[in-house]
N, C-alpha and C positions, 0 to 999 in steps of 0.2 A: 566290330567296328565303328559302328553308329555311335555304341555308346561310348568309347572312346574318346572320337570328335565333339560330340555335346559334354563331356567330363572336358575336354581343352579348351572346349569352346568357355565355358563356364569361369574353369580356372580365371583365363584371359580377359574375360568383361570382368569379373572380380576385381584381379590386380589392375586394370585400367579404372574402374572404381575409385580404389586405396588411392591410387596415383592421385585422380580427379581431385577429393577430399585433401589430399596433401596439400595439392596446390592452392585450392582454395583458402586453405587456413593457412599458408605463406602467404596467400595474396592480403588474407584478411589482417594477419602481424604486422605486414609491411605498412598498410592503411592505418594499423594503431600506431603505430612506431611514429609516422609522419603528423598525427591528429596529438601525440603526445609533445614533440616539437613544435607543433602552429598552438597547439591550445593547450599549454601544460596544468594541469588542474591541482594535483595531491602535491605533497611533501617529497613523496618518491620522483615523481614526474623531475620536481625543480630539481631535487638530488642527481638525477641522471644528468640531468643537463650541463646542472654546475663540474661532473665530474669528468665530462664530455669535450667542457671548452677546458679545462686543467688539462686535459690529455694531448689537447690541440696546442694549447702554449709550448708545453713541453717539448711539443714534437717541432714546431717551427721554433722554438730557440734552439735548439737542437742543429736543427736545417744550419740556422747562422752562425754558431760555433764555429761549424766543422766545414764550413763553406771553402773554399780554397782561393775563388774568385776575387769576394772581397775582399777589402783594405778592412783596417783597422776602425777607422772614421767612418765606412762603410756599416759595418756593420755596427758602432752604436745606432746611426741613422737607423739602420732595420730594426734594431731593438727598441727602441722607440717610438718607431710607426708600430712593432707588434702590441707594444703596451697602450697605444692610444687605441690598436683596433680590438684590444684585448676591454677596456675598458669602456668602449660603446655596446660591446655585447655584453655586457654585466648591467650596462643600463638597462637593455631592452629585457632581459632578463627579471631586472628589478622591476619592470613595469607591466611585467607580463603576470609576473607575483603579486601586486598589487592586483589587478584585475582580476586574478582569480579568487582571491581571498575576500573580495569584493562578491564577487558570484556564489562563493559558497556559504556567505555570510545570507544571501539572499535565498538561496535555496534552505538551507536549515532554520532560516524563520521561517517560510513557506511549509515545511514541513510540520513543526510546531503548531502552526495555526490550525494545518490542517487537522491535525491528531487532537486537537482539544475540539472541534468544530465536530469531526466526526460522526454519525449516530450510534450509539449503544447498540450492541447484540445481545439479545434478551432469547435465552432458552426457551422454548415451548413444551407444552407438557407432552406432544408428538415428536421429542427431540429434536426438534427442527426449530430456526434463529431467524429473530423477528429483528430489523433495524427499528430501532425505539429512537427519537431526541428527546433528551431531555430538557427540562427548565436550564440546568447550565451549559451543556451544546447548543443550544439556540442560543443563549446570552455570547457564548465563546464565535458563535459563526458570527452573528451581527458585529460582534466588534473585529473581528477578521474583515468582514464587510466593507467596515470604514477604516481599517489599516492599509487595505489596499486601495481604498479610493484615495485614499490621503496621496496614495504614489504612484499614482496614476497619471501621467504626463497627457499633455495635449488639449485638455480639458478647455470646454470656452470659461469665460469666466461666471457668467451663471452658476453653471454647473459645478466648478470650486466653491465658487460661495456654497452653494448646497451643502456640500460633502462636508465643507467648515462646520456650518450651522447643525447637520446633525452631529460632528464629534461633538461640538460644542454641549450640546444638549445634555447627550452620552455624559459628559466630567462632570457639569455644574453638578448634578444632585449630591456630589462628595465633595467636601471642602477640605484642602488638604495644601499642601505648597506646590504637589505637582501638578494639581489637578486646576490649581489659579495661575502656574505658568505654561500649562497647555492653553488656558481661554486666552491668555495675556498675546501669547502667540497668535491663536487664530483671530483676535482683534486687531494684530497688527498687521497681520497680513488682509483682512478684508479689507483696512481701512487704503495698505497700498494697492489694493487692488482697482479698488473705486476712483484711486487719483489715476488708475492708468500706468502703474509702473511696470519693467519687461519683466520677463520670465527670469531671466536672468537673475538678475535683483533680487529675484525670491528664493533663489537654489538654497542658500545658507539656514535661512530662515524655515523653509518645508522642510529640510533632513533634520532640523531639530524639533521642531513639532513633532517628525512620524517616529523618531526615538522616544522622545518624548510618550508618543501616547504606547509605542510598545512596551515602555516601563512598565506604563497605566493595565495594557490587557496581560502583563507578566504578574500583575499582583494580584492574587487572591480573593482580598478584602474587596476588589470591583468586580474581577472574573475568577470567580468561585472553582474553576473549570483547572483554573491554571496551578492551582494545588497539587493535584495531579503528575505536575513535569517537572 
């Protein structure tokens, strides 16, 4: 008898555990759905948003057209209001897409820079692996640190000038159109900083500088490790 009770108890506990796991999974899915709507990232996320918007528009259109309470002019006004709502939502989705593309691009660049900078794994005679930095990976890490420095916000004027100077020293050893343009941008920003120009007035110049320096990093002639990517 005790054995039957114990077996029944164990089955009940197993069922309760499965129900708990199912509930937790449903809660996770719900949270993921909310996150996807609030912060869409992938093309699939945006495809779902556009499909949901289209389903909503069709449903609202059907309600308006089938309404027996609205007159013809009221239906026309309701359709115009619906169009305005749809336009605003589309604009919001477009802004979210721009933000997501920028974030995805930043993450892709960071992954690329880290991959070049990572130490190599060399297999030892005993079968274990040792992390080793090569001259090429060390060079890649130095360039990554400079790039990240150029992207850092809220630096003091002296800190920013120090980053600019180190970047200039890095590129001047190579003479080409790209490096000359980088040096020109560095000199222009340094001059503007010394004249007390505002952060906002430097945004465009700094973005151009960081993009050009990324091109420098991606060029195997200047960064041999880039040849692997």
